[in-house]
N, CA, C, O and the ligand as a Tripos MOL2 file, in Angstrom:
@<TRIPOS>MOLECULE
protein
  293   291    74     0     0
PROTEIN
NO_CHARGES

@<TRIPOS>ATOM
      1 N         218.3520   55.1210  198.6610 N.3       1 MET1
      2 CA        218.2220   53.9080  199.4800 C.3       1 MET1
      3 C         218.1330   52.6720  198.5970 C.2       1 MET1
      4 O         217.2480   52.5810  197.7460 O.2       1 MET1
      5 N         219.0110   51.7500  198.7850 N.am      2 PRO2
      6 CA        218.9240   50.5120  197.9860 C.3       2 PRO2
      7 C         217.6960   49.7030  198.3870 C.2       2 PRO2
      8 O         217.3500   49.6080  199.5650 O.2       2 PRO2
      9 N         217.0590   49.1360  197.4010 N.am      3 ASP3
     10 CA        215.8240   48.4010  197.6400 C.3       3 ASP3
     11 C         216.1100   46.9140  197.8380 C.2       3 ASP3
     12 O         215.3940   46.0590  197.3180 O.2       3 ASP3
     13 N         217.1470   46.6240  198.5850 N.am      4 VAL4
     14 CA        217.5000   45.2280  198.8310 C.3       4 VAL4
     15 C         217.7450   45.0350  200.3270 C.2       4 VAL4
     16 O         218.0510   45.9910  201.0400 O.2       4 VAL4
     17 N         217.6140   43.8350  200.7810 N.am      5 THR5
     18 CA        217.8640   43.5200  202.1800 C.3       5 THR5
     19 C         219.3000   43.0380  202.3110 C.2       5 THR5
     20 O         219.7990   42.3200  201.4450 O.2       5 THR5
     21 N         219.9630   43.4300  203.3890 N.am      6 PRO6
     22 CA        221.3210   42.9240  203.5870 C.3       6 PRO6
     23 C         221.3210   41.4150  203.7460 C.2       6 PRO6
     24 O         220.3230   40.8130  204.1440 O.2       6 PRO6
     25 N         222.4420   40.8270  203.4310 N.am      7 LEU7
     26 CA        222.5960   39.3850  203.6120 C.3       7 LEU7
     27 C         222.4750   39.0630  205.1020 C.2       7 LEU7
     28 O         223.1150   39.6950  205.9430 O.2       7 LEU7
     29 N         221.6590   38.0880  205.4040 N.am      8 ALA8
     30 CA        221.2980   37.8520  206.7970 C.3       8 ALA8
     31 C         222.3190   36.9970  207.5450 C.2       8 ALA8
     32 O         222.2300   36.8520  208.7640 O.2       8 ALA8
     33 N         223.2670   36.4420  206.8380 N.am      9 ASN9
     34 CA        224.2150   35.5520  207.4970 C.3       9 ASN9
     35 C         225.3550   36.3330  208.1120 C.2       9 ASN9
     36 O         225.8740   37.2720  207.5080 O.2       9 ASN9
     37 N         225.7420   35.9460  209.3080 N.am     10 HIS10
     38 CA        226.7790   36.6710  210.0280 C.3      10 HIS10
     39 C         228.0930   35.9090  210.0380 C.2      10 HIS10
     40 O         229.0340   36.2890  210.7350 O.2      10 HIS10
     41 N         228.1550   34.8500  209.2770 N.am     11 GLN11
     42 CA        229.3280   33.9900  209.2860 C.3      11 GLN11
     43 C         230.0500   34.0680  207.9560 C.2      11 GLN11
     44 O         229.4320   34.0360  206.8920 O.2      11 GLN11
     45 N         231.3690   34.1700  208.0320 N.am     12 CYS12
     46 CA        232.1680   34.1410  206.8180 C.3      12 CYS12
     47 C         232.0780   32.7550  206.1870 C.2      12 CYS12
     48 O         232.2710   31.7510  206.8710 O.2      12 CYS12
     49 N         231.7840   32.6910  204.8810 N.am     13 PRO13
     50 CA        231.6620   31.3760  204.2350 C.3      13 PRO13
     51 C         233.0050   30.6720  204.0550 C.2      13 PRO13
     52 O         233.0420   29.4730  203.7780 O.2      13 PRO13
     53 N         234.1060   31.4050  204.2090 N.am     14 LEU14
     54 CA        235.4250   30.7970  204.0150 C.3      14 LEU14
     55 C         235.9940   30.2390  205.3100 C.2      14 LEU14
     56 O         236.5470   29.1400  205.3190 O.2      14 LEU14
     57 N         235.8650   30.9790  206.4010 N.am     15 CYS15
     58 CA        236.5060   30.5460  207.6480 C.3      15 CYS15
     59 C         235.5110   30.3010  208.7670 C.2      15 CYS15
     60 O         235.9070   29.8940  209.8590 O.2      15 CYS15
     61 N         234.2240   30.5410  208.5240 N.am     16 SER16
     62 CA        233.1660   30.2980  209.5090 C.3      16 SER16
     63 C         233.2830   31.1660  210.7580 C.2      16 SER16
     64 O         232.6630   30.8800  211.7830 O.2      16 SER16
     65 N         234.0760   32.2210  210.6650 N.am     17 GLN17
     66 CA        234.1510   33.1740  211.7670 C.3      17 GLN17
     67 C         233.1140   34.2810  211.5350 C.2      17 GLN17
     68 O         232.6340   34.4520  210.4140 O.2      17 GLN17
     69 N         232.7710   35.0280  212.5810 N.am     18 PRO18
     70 CA        231.8480   36.1480  212.3820 C.3      18 PRO18
     71 C         232.4110   37.1320  211.3550 C.2      18 PRO18
     72 O         233.5930   37.4720  211.3960 O.2      18 PRO18
     73 N         231.5630   37.5830  210.4390 N.am     19 ASN19
     74 CA        232.0830   38.4740  209.3950 C.3      19 ASN19
     75 C         231.9870   39.9480  209.7910 C.2      19 ASN19
     76 O         232.4470   40.8230  209.0570 O.2      19 ASN19
     77 N         231.3890   40.2210  210.9550 N.am     20 HIS20
     78 CA        231.3020   41.5910  211.4690 C.3      20 HIS20
     79 C         230.6710   42.5330  210.4700 C.2      20 HIS20
     80 O         231.0480   43.7010  210.3740 O.2      20 HIS20
     81 N         229.6980   42.0130  209.7190 N.am     21 CYS21
     82 CA        228.9970   42.8630  208.7630 C.3      21 CYS21
     83 C         227.8850   43.6000  209.5000 C.2      21 CYS21
     84 O         226.9260   42.9830  209.9640 O.2      21 CYS21
     85 N         228.0130   44.9200  209.6060 N.am     22 ALA22
     86 CA        227.0300   45.6990  210.3550 C.3      22 ALA22
     87 C         225.6430   45.6450  209.7140 C.2      22 ALA22
     88 O         224.6620   45.4560  210.4340 O.2      22 ALA22
     89 N         225.5170   45.8000  208.4050 N.am     23 PRO23
     90 CA        224.1790   45.6900  207.8060 C.3      23 PRO23
     91 C         223.5340   44.3340  208.0500 C.2      23 PRO23
     92 O         222.3170   44.2540  208.2210 O.2      23 PRO23
     93 N         224.3300   43.2610  208.0690 N.am     24 ALA24
     94 CA        223.7560   41.9480  208.3540 C.3      24 ALA24
     95 C         223.2130   41.8980  209.7720 C.2      24 ALA24
     96 O         222.2000   41.2490  210.0320 O.2      24 ALA24
     97 N         223.8930   42.5890  210.6990 N.am     25 ALA25
     98 CA        223.4650   42.5610  212.0940 C.3      25 ALA25
     99 C         222.2300   43.4230  212.3240 C.2      25 ALA25
    100 O         221.3660   43.0670  213.1260 O.2      25 ALA25
    101 N         222.1410   44.5540  211.6260 N.am     26 THR26
    102 CA        221.0410   45.4750  211.8860 C.3      26 THR26
    103 C         219.8920   45.3140  210.8980 C.2      26 THR26
    104 O         218.7850   45.7940  211.1460 O.2      26 THR26
    105 N         220.1480   44.6450  209.7880 N.am     27 GLY27
    106 CA        219.1140   44.4800  208.7840 C.3      27 GLY27
    107 C         218.9220   45.7060  207.9180 C.2      27 GLY27
    108 O         217.9090   45.8210  207.2280 O.2      27 GLY27
    109 N         219.8770   46.6260  207.9410 N.am     28 SER28
    110 CA        219.7450   47.8380  207.1480 C.3      28 SER28
    111 C         221.0940   48.2720  206.5970 C.2      28 SER28
    112 O         222.0970   48.2580  207.3110 O.2      28 SER28
    113 N         221.1160   48.6550  205.3360 N.am     29 PHE29
    114 CA        222.3450   49.1330  204.7200 C.3      29 PHE29
    115 C         222.7160   50.5330  205.1900 C.2      29 PHE29
    116 O         223.7770   51.0450  204.8340 O.2      29 PHE29
    117 N         221.8420   51.1640  205.9930 N.am     30 VAL30
    118 CA        222.1850   52.4680  206.5410 C.3      30 VAL30
    119 C         223.3970   52.3490  207.4720 C.2      30 VAL30
    120 O         224.1950   53.2770  207.5940 O.2      30 VAL30
    121 N         223.5160   51.1950  208.1210 N.am     31 SER31
    122 CA        224.6560   50.9740  209.0020 C.3      31 SER31
    123 C         225.9450   51.0380  208.1940 C.2      31 SER31
    124 O         226.0610   50.4200  207.1360 O.2      31 SER31
    125 N         226.9050   51.7910  208.7030 N.am     32 SER32
    126 CA        228.1860   51.8210  208.0110 C.3      32 SER32
    127 C         228.9270   50.5390  208.3350 C.2      32 SER32
    128 O         228.7580   49.9650  209.4100 O.2      32 SER32
    129 N         229.7350   50.1040  207.4150 N.am     33 CYS33
    130 CA        230.4190   48.8280  207.5910 C.3      33 CYS33
    131 C         231.7700   48.8660  206.9110 C.2      33 CYS33
    132 O         231.9620   49.5470  205.9030 O.2      33 CYS33
    133 N         232.7030   48.1220  207.4820 N.am     34 TRP34
    134 CA        234.0300   48.0560  206.8790 C.3      34 TRP34
    135 C         233.9460   47.5850  205.4320 C.2      34 TRP34
    136 O         234.7810   47.9590  204.6090 O.2      34 TRP34
    137 N         232.9430   46.7680  205.1170 N.am     35 CYS35
    138 CA        232.9090   46.1700  203.7750 C.3      35 CYS35
    139 C         232.5820   47.1930  202.7110 C.2      35 CYS35
    140 O         232.8320   46.9490  201.5300 O.2      35 CYS35
    141 N         232.0210   48.3500  203.1020 N.am     36 LYS36
    142 CA        231.7090   49.3540  202.0880 C.3      36 LYS36
    143 C         232.9650   50.0010  201.5350 C.2      36 LYS36
    144 O         232.9740   50.4740  200.3980 O.2      36 LYS36
    145 N         234.0270   50.0250  202.3330 N.am     37 ALA37
    146 CA        235.2830   50.6100  201.8770 C.3      37 ALA37
    147 C         236.2250   49.5500  201.3100 C.2      37 ALA37
    148 O         237.3360   49.8570  200.8780 O.2      37 ALA37
    149 N         235.7720   48.3210  201.3190 N.am     38 GLN38
    150 CA        236.6390   47.2140  200.9560 C.3      38 GLN38
    151 C         236.3080   46.7390  199.5460 C.2      38 GLN38
    152 O         235.1380   46.6860  199.1670 O.2      38 GLN38
    153 N         237.3200   46.3970  198.7770 N.am     39 THR39
    154 CA        237.0510   45.7280  197.5120 C.3      39 THR39
    155 C         237.2440   44.2350  197.6960 C.2      39 THR39
    156 O         238.1900   43.8010  198.3530 O.2      39 THR39
    157 N         236.3560   43.4580  197.1210 N.am     40 PHE40
    158 CA        236.4280   42.0140  197.2100 C.3      40 PHE40
    159 C         236.9010   41.4820  195.8670 C.2      40 PHE40
    160 O         236.1640   41.5410  194.8830 O.2      40 PHE40
    161 N         238.1350   40.9580  195.8160 N.am     41 PRO41
    162 CA        238.6700   40.5260  194.5280 C.3      41 PRO41
    163 C         237.8180   39.4080  193.9310 C.2      41 PRO41
    164 O         237.3930   38.4990  194.6440 O.2      41 PRO41
    165 N         237.5700   39.4760  192.6290 N.am     42 PRO42
    166 CA        236.7880   38.4180  191.9740 C.3      42 PRO42
    167 C         237.3990   37.0370  192.1860 C.2      42 PRO42
    168 O         236.6840   36.0390  192.2730 O.2      42 PRO42
    169 N         238.7410   36.9880  192.2700 N.am     43 GLU43
    170 CA        239.4040   35.6940  192.4700 C.3      43 GLU43
    171 C         239.0590   35.1060  193.8350 C.2      43 GLU43
    172 O         238.9800   33.8890  193.9990 O.2      43 GLU43
    173 N         238.8530   36.0010  194.8200 N.am     44 LEU44
    174 CA        238.4680   35.5220  196.1490 C.3      44 LEU44
    175 C         237.0290   35.0220  196.1360 C.2      44 LEU44
    176 O         236.7260   33.9620  196.6840 O.2      44 LEU44
    177 N         236.1540   35.7840  195.5130 N.am     45 LEU45
    178 CA        234.7520   35.3790  195.4300 C.3      45 LEU45
    179 C         234.6190   34.0630  194.6650 C.2      45 LEU45
    180 O         233.7010   33.2790  194.9060 O.2      45 LEU45
    181 N         235.5580   33.8340  193.7320 N.am     46 ALA46
    182 CA        235.5020   32.6120  192.9340 C.3      46 ALA46
    183 C         235.7990   31.3790  193.7670 C.2      46 ALA46
    184 O         235.5000   30.2600  193.3500 O.2      46 ALA46
    185 N         236.3960   31.5770  194.9620 N.am     47 GLN47
    186 CA        236.6820   30.4230  195.8140 C.3      47 GLN47
    187 C         235.4330   29.8940  196.5060 C.2      47 GLN47
    188 O         235.4380   28.7930  197.0550 O.2      47 GLN47
    189 N         234.3740   30.6760  196.4770 N.am     48 LEU48
    190 CA        233.1440   30.2360  197.1340 C.3      48 LEU48
    191 C         232.4150   29.2130  196.2670 C.2      48 LEU48
    192 O         232.4320   29.2890  195.0380 O.2      48 LEU48
    193 N         231.7830   28.2680  196.9260 N.am     49 ALA49
    194 CA        230.9030   27.3600  196.2030 C.3      49 ALA49
    195 C         229.7320   28.1660  195.6490 C.2      49 ALA49
    196 O         229.3130   29.1540  196.2520 O.2      49 ALA49
    197 N         229.2010   27.7400  194.4870 N.am     50 PRO50
    198 CA        228.1150   28.5150  193.8670 C.3      50 PRO50
    199 C         226.9530   28.7780  194.8120 C.2      50 PRO50
    200 O         226.3500   29.8500  194.7590 O.2      50 PRO50
    201 N         226.6280   27.8280  195.6720 N.am     51 ASP51
    202 CA        225.4810   28.0490  196.5590 C.3      51 ASP51
    203 C         225.8280   28.9300  197.7530 C.2      51 ASP51
    204 O         224.9460   29.2710  198.5410 O.2      51 ASP51
    205 N         227.0910   29.3020  197.8990 N.am     52 GLN52
    206 CA        227.4790   30.2180  198.9750 C.3      52 GLN52
    207 C         227.5120   31.6640  198.5020 C.2      52 GLN52
    208 O         227.5190   32.5920  199.3100 O.2      52 GLN52
    209 N         227.5330   31.8470  197.1750 N.am     53 ARG53
    210 CA        227.6790   33.2060  196.6520 C.3      53 ARG53
    211 C         226.4310   34.0160  196.9260 C.2      53 ARG53
    212 O         225.3110   33.5100  196.8610 O.2      53 ARG53
    213 N         226.6460   35.2910  197.2340 N.am     54 ASN54
    214 CA        225.5450   36.2190  197.5050 C.3      54 ASN54
    215 C         224.6840   35.7710  198.6740 C.2      54 ASN54
    216 O         223.5110   36.1330  198.7630 O.2      54 ASN54
    217 N         225.2640   34.9850  199.5690 N.am     55 LYS55
    218 CA        224.5170   34.5310  200.7480 C.3      55 LYS55
    219 C         225.0470   35.1950  202.0060 C.2      55 LYS55
    220 O         224.2740   35.5340  202.9010 O.2      55 LYS55
    221 N         226.3670   35.3840  202.0840 N.am     56 SER56
    222 CA        226.9330   35.9680  203.2780 C.3      56 SER56
    223 C         228.2280   36.6880  202.9350 C.2      56 SER56
    224 O         228.9030   36.3680  201.9560 O.2      56 SER56
    225 N         228.5520   37.6640  203.7650 N.am     57 CYS57
    226 CA        229.7690   38.4360  203.5590 C.3      57 CYS57
    227 C         230.9970   37.6130  203.9360 C.2      57 CYS57
    228 O         230.9760   36.8180  204.8750 O.2      57 CYS57
    229 N         232.0570   37.8280  203.1810 N.am     58 ILE58
    230 CA        233.3600   37.3010  203.5680 C.3      58 ILE58
    231 C         233.9260   38.2320  204.6350 C.2      58 ILE58
    232 O         233.7300   39.4450  204.5570 O.2      58 ILE58
    233 N         234.6220   37.6890  205.6270 N.am     59 CYS59
    234 CA        235.1390   38.5300  206.6980 C.3      59 CYS59
    235 C         236.3990   39.2790  206.2490 C.2      59 CYS59
    236 O         237.0340   38.9410  205.2500 O.2      59 CYS59
    237 N         236.7260   40.2990  207.0250 N.am     60 GLN60
    238 CA        237.8500   41.1470  206.6600 C.3      60 GLN60
    239 C         239.1720   40.3830  206.7080 C.2      60 GLN60
    240 O         240.0740   40.6380  205.9110 O.2      60 GLN60
    241 N         239.2790   39.4400  207.6540 N.am     61 GLN61
    242 CA        240.5220   38.6760  207.7370 C.3      61 GLN61
    243 C         240.7740   37.8820  206.4660 C.2      61 GLN61
    244 O         241.9090   37.8060  205.9960 O.2      61 GLN61
    245 N         239.7330   37.2950  205.9100 N.am     62 CYS62
    246 CA        239.9150   36.5070  204.6920 C.3      62 CYS62
    247 C         240.2760   37.4130  203.5140 C.2      62 CYS62
    248 O         241.0810   37.0300  202.6650 O.2      62 CYS62
    249 N         239.6880   38.6090  203.4560 N.am     63 VAL63
    250 CA        240.0420   39.5400  202.3880 C.3      63 VAL63
    251 C         241.5030   39.9700  202.5370 C.2      63 VAL63
    252 O         242.2580   40.0070  201.5650 O.2      63 VAL63
    253 N         241.8890   40.2990  203.7980 N.am     64 ASP64
    254 CA        243.2700   40.7110  204.0330 C.3      64 ASP64
    255 C         244.2500   39.6010  203.6870 C.2      64 ASP64
    256 O         245.2840   39.8370  203.0620 O.2      64 ASP64
    257 N         243.9080   38.3910  204.1000 N.am     65 ARG65
    258 CA        244.8090   37.2760  203.8230 C.3      65 ARG65
    259 C         244.9610   37.0700  202.3290 C.2      65 ARG65
    260 O         246.0660   36.8340  201.8400 O.2      65 ARG65
    261 N         243.8540   37.1590  201.5990 N.am     66 PHE66
    262 CA        243.9210   36.9880  200.1550 C.3      66 PHE66
    263 C         244.7790   38.0810  199.5340 C.2      66 PHE66
    264 O         245.6100   37.8070  198.6670 O.2      66 PHE66
    265 N         244.5780   39.3230  199.9780 N.am     67 ASN67
    266 CA        245.3460   40.4310  199.3950 C.3      67 ASN67
    267 C         246.8250   40.3110  199.7160 C.2      67 ASN67
    268 O         247.6650   40.6970  198.9020 O.2      67 ASN67
    269 N         247.1610   39.7810  200.8920 N.am     68 ASN68
    270 CA        248.5650   39.5700  201.2260 C.3      68 ASN68
    271 C         249.1920   38.4930  200.3510 C.2      68 ASN68
    272 O         250.3660   38.5710  199.9880 O.2      68 ASN68
    273 N         248.3960   37.4950  200.0220 N.am     69 GLN69
    274 CA        248.9160   36.4040  199.2010 C.3      69 GLN69
    275 C         248.9540   36.7810  197.7230 C.2      69 GLN69
    276 O         249.7200   36.2080  196.9470 O.2      69 GLN69
    277 N         248.1230   37.7450  197.3410 N.am     70 HIS70
    278 CA        248.0230   38.1460  195.9370 C.3      70 HIS70
    279 C         248.1710   39.6550  195.8480 C.2      70 HIS70
    280 O         247.1940   40.3650  195.6110 O.2      70 HIS70
    281 N         249.4060   40.1570  196.0410 N.am     71 PRO71
    282 CA        249.5840   41.6190  196.0210 C.3      71 PRO71
    283 C         249.1930   42.2030  194.6730 C.2      71 PRO71
    284 O         249.5130   41.6570  193.6180 O.2      71 PRO71
    285 N         248.4890   43.3310  194.7390 N.am     72 GLN72
    286 CA        248.1380   44.0260  193.4960 C.3      72 GLN72
    287 C         249.3720   44.6900  192.9280 C.2      72 GLN72
    288 O         250.1570   45.2870  193.6650 O.2      72 GLN72
    289 N         249.5460   44.5920  191.6360 N.am     73 GLN73
    290 CA        250.7030   45.2120  190.9950 C.3      73 GLN73
    291 C         250.4450   46.6950  190.7850 C.2      73 GLN73
    292 O         251.3040   47.4020  190.2570 O.2      73 GLN73
    293 ZN        236.6370   34.7100  206.8820 Zn       74 ZN74
@<TRIPOS>BOND
     1     1     2 1
     2     2     3 1
     3     3     4 2
     4     3     5 am
     5     5     6 1
     6     6     7 1
     7     7     8 2
     8     7     9 am
     9     9    10 1
    10    10    11 1
    11    11    12 2
    12    11    13 am
    13    13    14 1
    14    14    15 1
    15    15    16 2
    16    15    17 am
    17    17    18 1
    18    18    19 1
    19    19    20 2
    20    19    21 am
    21    21    22 1
    22    22    23 1
    23    23    24 2
    24    23    25 am
    25    25    26 1
    26    26    27 1
    27    27    28 2
    28    27    29 am
    29    29    30 1
    30    30    31 1
    31    31    32 2
    32    31    33 am
    33    33    34 1
    34    34    35 1
    35    35    36 2
    36    35    37 am
    37    37    38 1
    38    38    39 1
    39    39    40 2
    40    39    41 am
    41    41    42 1
    42    42    43 1
    43    43    44 2
    44    43    45 am
    45    45    46 1
    46    46    47 1
    47    47    48 2
    48    47    49 am
    49    49    50 1
    50    50    51 1
    51    51    52 2
    52    51    53 am
    53    53    54 1
    54    54    55 1
    55    55    56 2
    56    55    57 am
    57    57    58 1
    58    58    59 1
    59    59    60 2
    60    59    61 am
    61    61    62 1
    62    62    63 1
    63    63    64 2
    64    63    65 am
    65    65    66 1
    66    66    67 1
    67    67    68 2
    68    67    69 am
    69    69    70 1
    70    70    71 1
    71    71    72 2
    72    71    73 am
    73    73    74 1
    74    74    75 1
    75    75    76 2
    76    75    77 am
    77    77    78 1
    78    78    79 1
    79    79    80 2
    80    79    81 am
    81    81    82 1
    82    82    83 1
    83    83    84 2
    84    83    85 am
    85    85    86 1
    86    86    87 1
    87    87    88 2
    88    87    89 am
    89    89    90 1
    90    90    91 1
    91    91    92 2
    92    91    93 am
    93    93    94 1
    94    94    95 1
    95    95    96 2
    96    95    97 am
    97    97    98 1
    98    98    99 1
    99    99   100 2
   100    99   101 am
   101   101   102 1
   102   102   103 1
   103   103   104 2
   104   103   105 am
   105   105   106 1
   106   106   107 1
   107   107   108 2
   108   107   109 am
   109   109   110 1
   110   110   111 1
   111   111   112 2
   112   111   113 am
   113   113   114 1
   114   114   115 1
   115   115   116 2
   116   115   117 am
   117   117   118 1
   118   118   119 1
   119   119   120 2
   120   119   121 am
   121   121   122 1
   122   122   123 1
   123   123   124 2
   124   123   125 am
   125   125   126 1
   126   126   127 1
   127   127   128 2
   128   127   129 am
   129   129   130 1
   130   130   131 1
   131   131   132 2
   132   131   133 am
   133   133   134 1
   134   134   135 1
   135   135   136 2
   136   135   137 am
   137   137   138 1
   138   138   139 1
   139   139   140 2
   140   139   141 am
   141   141   142 1
   142   142   143 1
   143   143   144 2
   144   143   145 am
   145   145   146 1
   146   146   147 1
   147   147   148 2
   148   147   149 am
   149   149   150 1
   150   150   151 1
   151   151   152 2
   152   151   153 am
   153   153   154 1
   154   154   155 1
   155   155   156 2
   156   155   157 am
   157   157   158 1
   158   158   159 1
   159   159   160 2
   160   159   161 am
   161   161   162 1
   162   162   163 1
   163   163   164 2
   164   163   165 am
   165   165   166 1
   166   166   167 1
   167   167   168 2
   168   167   169 am
   169   169   170 1
   170   170   171 1
   171   171   172 2
   172   171   173 am
   173   173   174 1
   174   174   175 1
   175   175   176 2
   176   175   177 am
   177   177   178 1
   178   178   179 1
   179   179   180 2
   180   179   181 am
   181   181   182 1
   182   182   183 1
   183   183   184 2
   184   183   185 am
   185   185   186 1
   186   186   187 1
   187   187   188 2
   188   187   189 am
   189   189   190 1
   190   190   191 1
   191   191   192 2
   192   191   193 am
   193   193   194 1
   194   194   195 1
   195   195   196 2
   196   195   197 am
   197   197   198 1
   198   198   199 1
   199   199   200 2
   200   199   201 am
   201   201   202 1
   202   202   203 1
   203   203   204 2
   204   203   205 am
   205   205   206 1
   206   206   207 1
   207   207   208 2
   208   207   209 am
   209   209   210 1
   210   210   211 1
   211   211   212 2
   212   211   213 am
   213   213   214 1
   214   214   215 1
   215   215   216 2
   216   215   217 am
   217   217   218 1
   218   218   219 1
   219   219   220 2
   220   219   221 am
   221   221   222 1
   222   222   223 1
   223   223   224 2
   224   223   225 am
   225   225   226 1
   226   226   227 1
   227   227   228 2
   228   227   229 am
   229   229   230 1
   230   230   231 1
   231   231   232 2
   232   231   233 am
   233   233   234 1
   234   234   235 1
   235   235   236 2
   236   235   237 am
   237   237   238 1
   238   238   239 1
   239   239   240 2
   240   239   241 am
   241   241   242 1
   242   242   243 1
   243   243   244 2
   244   243   245 am
   245   245   246 1
   246   246   247 1
   247   247   248 2
   248   247   249 am
   249   249   250 1
   250   250   251 1
   251   251   252 2
   252   251   253 am
   253   253   254 1
   254   254   255 1
   255   255   256 2
   256   255   257 am
   257   257   258 1
   258   258   259 1
   259   259   260 2
   260   259   261 am
   261   261   262 1
   262   262   263 1
   263   263   264 2
   264   263   265 am
   265   265   266 1
   266   266   267 1
   267   267   268 2
   268   267   269 am
   269   269   270 1
   270   270   271 1
   271   271   272 2
   272   271   273 am
   273   273   274 1
   274   274   275 1
   275   275   276 2
   276   275   277 am
   277   277   278 1
   278   278   279 1
   279   279   280 2
   280   279   281 am
   281   281   282 1
   282   282   283 1
   283   283   284 2
   284   283   285 am
   285   285   286 1
   286   286   287 1
   287   287   288 2
   288   287   289 am
   289   289   290 1
   290   290   291 1
   291   291   292 2
@<TRIPOS>SUBSTRUCTURE
     1 MET1         2 RESIDUE 1 A MET
     2 PRO2         6 RESIDUE 1 A PRO
     3 ASP3        10 RESIDUE 1 A ASP
     4 VAL4        14 RESIDUE 1 A VAL
     5 THR5        18 RESIDUE 1 A THR
     6 PRO6        22 RESIDUE 1 A PRO
     7 LEU7        26 RESIDUE 1 A LEU
     8 ALA8        30 RESIDUE 1 A ALA
     9 ASN9        34 RESIDUE 1 A ASN
    10 HIS10       38 RESIDUE 1 A HIS
    11 GLN11       42 RESIDUE 1 A GLN
    12 CYS12       46 RESIDUE 1 A CYS
    13 PRO13       50 RESIDUE 1 A PRO
    14 LEU14       54 RESIDUE 1 A LEU
    15 CYS15       58 RESIDUE 1 A CYS
    16 SER16       62 RESIDUE 1 A SER
    17 GLN17       66 RESIDUE 1 A GLN
    18 PRO18       70 RESIDUE 1 A PRO
    19 ASN19       74 RESIDUE 1 A ASN
    20 HIS20       78 RESIDUE 1 A HIS
    21 CYS21       82 RESIDUE 1 A CYS
    22 ALA22       86 RESIDUE 1 A ALA
    23 PRO23       90 RESIDUE 1 A PRO
    24 ALA24       94 RESIDUE 1 A ALA
    25 ALA25       98 RESIDUE 1 A ALA
    26 THR26      102 RESIDUE 1 A THR
    27 GLY27      106 RESIDUE 1 A GLY
    28 SER28      110 RESIDUE 1 A SER
    29 PHE29      114 RESIDUE 1 A PHE
    30 VAL30      118 RESIDUE 1 A VAL
    31 SER31      122 RESIDUE 1 A SER
    32 SER32      126 RESIDUE 1 A SER
    33 CYS33      130 RESIDUE 1 A CYS
    34 TRP34      134 RESIDUE 1 A TRP
    35 CYS35      138 RESIDUE 1 A CYS
    36 LYS36      142 RESIDUE 1 A LYS
    37 ALA37      146 RESIDUE 1 A ALA
    38 GLN38      150 RESIDUE 1 A GLN
    39 THR39      154 RESIDUE 1 A THR
    40 PHE40      158 RESIDUE 1 A PHE
    41 PRO41      162 RESIDUE 1 A PRO
    42 PRO42      166 RESIDUE 1 A PRO
    43 GLU43      170 RESIDUE 1 A GLU
    44 LEU44      174 RESIDUE 1 A LEU
    45 LEU45      178 RESIDUE 1 A LEU
    46 ALA46      182 RESIDUE 1 A ALA
    47 GLN47      186 RESIDUE 1 A GLN
    48 LEU48      190 RESIDUE 1 A LEU
    49 ALA49      194 RESIDUE 1 A ALA
    50 PRO50      198 RESIDUE 1 A PRO
    51 ASP51      202 RESIDUE 1 A ASP
    52 GLN52      206 RESIDUE 1 A GLN
    53 ARG53      210 RESIDUE 1 A ARG
    54 ASN54      214 RESIDUE 1 A ASN
    55 LYS55      218 RESIDUE 1 A LYS
    56 SER56      222 RESIDUE 1 A SER
    57 CYS57      226 RESIDUE 1 A CYS
    58 ILE58      230 RESIDUE 1 A ILE
    59 CYS59      234 RESIDUE 1 A CYS
    60 GLN60      238 RESIDUE 1 A GLN
    61 GLN61      242 RESIDUE 1 A GLN
    62 CYS62      246 RESIDUE 1 A CYS
    63 VAL63      250 RESIDUE 1 A VAL
    64 ASP64      254 RESIDUE 1 A ASP
    65 ARG65      258 RESIDUE 1 A ARG
    66 PHE66      262 RESIDUE 1 A PHE
    67 ASN67      266 RESIDUE 1 A ASN
    68 ASN68      270 RESIDUE 1 A ASN
    69 GLN69      274 RESIDUE 1 A GLN
    70 HIS70      278 RESIDUE 1 A HIS
    71 PRO71      282 RESIDUE 1 A PRO
    72 GLN72      286 RESIDUE 1 A GLN
    73 GLN73      290 RESIDUE 1 A GLN
    74 ZN74       293 GROUP 0 **** ****
């Protein structure tokens, strides 16, 4: 069991849409979530302002959009 609390924000910091993060909604990492199977590219995380980092999950749409724009070789 991780000894940390899930990020409490339910809004994507990039598009302000709900990020659908299950642990954020339930307050427990026991909840399974799409983000556990997802990799978040460092280049995408770098688009966040420093005070937004580690505050809220990016939503799946923003991750998908980034991956479509930056295909992995
Ligand atoms: Zn988003």
